[in-house]
C-alpha angles and dihedrals in degrees: 000000000000127000092252092050092050089049092049091049091048085053093053094047089050092059098043093101090057100043097088096043126104120279091252092055089052092049091050091048091051089049092053089047094054102030100036128223114356147167124253091249093052089047090053093050094047094044095040087227122138112264089246093057091048090051091050089047093050090047092053092044090052092048090058093043094247095121135040127196137201136174116275115251093216097047118018091198089069131068125217116217124209130186113244101181 
């Protein structure tokens, strides 16, 4: 197996937990992958999804261990989400 093939296989394994989730969760995961850690409000703005849909997507992503969250340092009322896969 070449290095490129091994890298591609590792990438697919990494996303296995996300594969069976709804399309909205996949979109949010990809936005976190490309944009880095973000708040729910920022994710709704970037993905053009309703806040409720983003909240559901984040919940599903957290359930499968694909996303981790922490309190924002700038505003403790908000949470910052980060992709962990």
